[in-house]
N, C-alpha and C positions, 0 to 999 in steps of 0.2 A: 763754326756755323752759328747763325743767329737762332735764338729760340723761336720756333715756329708758332708755339702757343701764344707768345707775346705779340707776334705779328698779327695772327688771326684775331685775337681779342681786340687789338687796337683797331684793325680794319672794321670790325663789326660795331665799333663805337661811333662810326661815322656813316649813318644811314643815308646821308645825302649824296654819298659817293658811290658810283658804279665802278668797281675795281676792274682793271684791265690786264696789266702785265707787271712782272717783277723781274729784277736782275740781281743775282747773287754775285758778289765779287770778293776776292781775297787778295791781300797784299802779296807782293812777290816773295817775301820771306815767310809768308803763311801765318804771321802773328796777328793780323787784323782781318776782319771780314765785315761786309756790310750787305744789306738787302735794301734795294730801292724799289718802291711799289708805286705804280702809276694808276690813276683813275680819273674819272670824269664826273662832273656835276652838270646836270641838265639845267639849262636856263629857259626862262619864259619866252625868249625870242627864237627858240629852236636851236640855238648854238650850245656849246658846251665849254665849261671851264675845266682846266686841268688841276689835278692835285698830285703832288709827289711827296711821299713819306720816305725818310731815310733812317733805317735801323742800323746802329753801329755796335759792333761787338765790344768796343772799349768804353761805352757809355750807356747809361740807362735813359738818356734823353733821346727824343725822336726829332730829327730835323724834318721840316716840311716847308713847302712853298705851294702857293695856289694862285691862279689867276682870278679866283672868285672873290670879289669885293664883298659880296653878300654873305659869304660863309667864313671869312677869315677869322673874325672874332670868335665865332662858335667853335671852329676847329681848334683855335688856341686854347679855349676854355676846356674842351674835351681832352686835349693832350696835356693839360695841367700847366699851361703857360698863362701869363698875363694877357688880357684881352686887348692886344695892341691894335693899332690902326693897320689898314691894308696898304701895302705898297703896290702901286700899279705896275703891271707888266709893261715892258717897253719893247718895241720892235727892234730886232737885230739890224734891220736896214737903217735904223737911226744912227748906228755906229759909223756907217759909211765904209766903203771899201771891202765889205765882206762878200766873197763870192757865194753865190747861191742863197742869198738872203731873200726871204719871201717879201715881195714888194708891199708897200703901204696899200691899203684898200683891199687886199686879197683876203678872202675869208676861206679858211680851210674847211673841208667837208668831212665831218665825222658822223657816220650814221649809226643809229642804234640797231640792235638785233631785230627789232620789230620793223624798222625801216628797210633793213637789208632783206628780210624775209618777204616783205611786200614787193620790193623791187624784183626779187627773184621770181616770185609768183606771177607778177605782171609779165615778165619776160617769157616765162614758161607758157602762160595763157596765150600770149601772142604767137609763140611758136606752134602751139597746138592748132591754131587757126589754119596753118599751112601744111598740116600733116594729116593724112587720112589713114586710119587703121581698121583692120577687121576687129570684130568683138574679141576674138581670141588673142590678137596682138595687144589690145587694150588691157585685157585681164593679165597677161604676162607682164606688161609694163607696171601695172599696179602692184603685183607681187614683188617685182624688182625694187620698186620705190619703197615699199614697206620694209623690205629686207635691209635696204640702205639706211632707212630711218632707225630701225631697230639696232643697227650696228653702231650708231653714234652715241 
């Protein structure tokens, strides 16, 4: 297993990244393991660039790739590498013949927690317009909602 302190310390050195998910993997013979960590960098146009860090049990080096031209050099520097130029991401559809490749011009939608919460609130507000409750039912609903929030 990869040293979690090493991973956490490294992730915290990259304040421009909002970390999302990770995957632990072990070779079939159990001799090697890796942890891949995925995150997002917000862009000024509302989109997001991805970051992938790869921690390997057999190396003290950290592999990484990013779609962020803006932060490539800075990430290289933070990870202790030469500040090399950015290599642009290419669309899988450009390879040709790949089933289920996202077509050119398609922009995937990744929402932030704030955007998700706003979307959910708007949907709940709209639903409330079509529901009538007695004051007692409304109070019961508030208690249930608070209990749900407290359990998270």
